Structure formats: structure tokens, C-alpha cells
DOVEX-849650 format. One record per residue (C-alpha): residue in three letters; x, y, z. Coordinates in steps of 0.25 Angstrom, whole numbers, plus 2048, in hexadecimal, padded with zeros to 3 digits. Layout:
DOVEX-849650
ALAXYZ/...
end
This chain:
DOVEX-849650
META7022657F/ILEA72232574/ARGA7D23A57C/THRA8422A57E/PHEA8322856F/ALAA8923756E/ALAA94235575/THRA9722A56F/THRA9522E562/VALA9F23B564/ALAAA923256B/LEUAAB228561/METAAC234556/LEUAB723955C/ALAABE22C560/ALAABE228551/GLYAC323854C/ALAACE234557/ALAAD1229551/GLNAD422C543/ALAAE2231540/GLUAE723C539/PROAEE23C52C/VALAFE23A52C/ALAB05241521/TYRB1323D51C/THRB1C245512/TRPB2824050A/THRB32248503/GLYB3E2434FA/TYRB442404EE/GLYB432364E3/ALAB4922B4DE/ASNB4C2254D2/VALB4421A4CA/PROB4A2154BD/GLYB4921C4B3/SERB4B22A4BB/GLYB562314BF/LYSB5123F4C5/CYSB4823A4D2/PROB5123D4DD/THRB4F24B4D7/TYRB4124B4DB/LYSB3D2504E8/METB2F24A4EC/ALAB2424D4F8/ILEB1B2414FC/ASPB11244505/ILEB0623B50D/THRAFB23B515/VALAF622D51B/ASPAE6230522/GLYAE3221526/ASPAE521951C/ILEAE522250F/VALAF222850B/LYSAF3234503/GLYB002394FE/ARGB042444F3/PHEB142464ED/GLNB192514E5/GLNB272504DE/ASPB2C25E4DF/GLYB282664D2/ARGB1D25B4CF/PROB0E25A4D2/GLUB082564DF/ARGB052474DE/THRAFC2404E8/PHEAF72304EB/GLUAEF22B4F6/THRAEF21D4FB/THRAEB214506/LEUAF420E513/GLYAF81FF50F/LYSAFB1F4518/ASNB071FA523/GLYB0220851E/ALAB0920450F/ILEB0520E503/LYSB0520B4F5/THRAFF2134EA/ALAB0421A4DC/ALAB0122A4DB/METB012304CB/VALB0E23A4C9/GLYB0F2424BC/GLYB0C23C4AD/GLYB062304B2/GLYB1022A4BA/METB0F2234C7/METB152224D5/ASPB152164DE/VALB1321B4EA/ILEB152124F6/GLYB18213505/GLNB14210512/ILEB0F21851F/LYSB1221352A/ASPB1721A539/GLYB2521C539/ASPB2721652A/SERB2121D51F/LYSB2621E512/ILEB22220504/LYSB2621F4F7/LEUB222254E8/ASPB2721B4DE/GLYB2621E4CE/TYRB2E2284C5/CYSB382284D3/VALB372234DF/PHEB3422C4EB/GLUB352254FA/GLYB37228507/LYSB32228517/LEUB26230518/THRB2623B523/LYSB1923D52D/LYSB1624B52B/
end
């Protein structure tokens, strides 16, 4: 009886471990687009990295020559993501996107717009 219980416990633990998916990483690098009142955005290069672990989405973005910024959110319906991230001077960037097989994309909208298709790492 004890041996059966131990074997069942080990089998359940192995099955649970196998069922957990590994985190998936995505990346995008590109240049900005102007918003009203800006004129230099096409010269600003941004790198965005996102990791999805279950429903948790963690991201970091960094414009060349500026400090790294981060955000965290959860996946919504159909893989949607939406949150905001602090940038310099107390400003905010809206983080909008979608994490979906074959159609993952990201958009940072604030002092400039940075958007594009995410590539799996």
C-alpha cells in the first residue's frame, strides 16, 4: 500500500512537471514614428524584449542612449497585453500588444510610437 502510494505520488509529480511550459522569449528592434509635437522619433532606435511564462508577461525596453525600462502584466483574452510603463521625466508609455502563435506584436505609444512584429528568440 505504501509502495503504491509512493509510486503514484512520484508519477503525479513527474506529470505535473512535464505539463508546465517553458517561458517563451520574444524580441523586436526598430525605429520610432512621430506623434504630434515630435520630430526626431524616426532617429530613435528601441529594443524590446518580452518573456511570457504562463499568463505572466515581463518586458524590458531600451532606447539607444537611455536607461532600460520595464513592465509587467498578464495575458488577456486571445493573448492581448495592455499596461503602462514609466519613462524619464515622469512620462508614461502605453504598452499594447498580442502574444499569439504566428501573430505576436508590440506597440509602445507615448513620446513616440514604436511598434512591430515580435520575433521568437
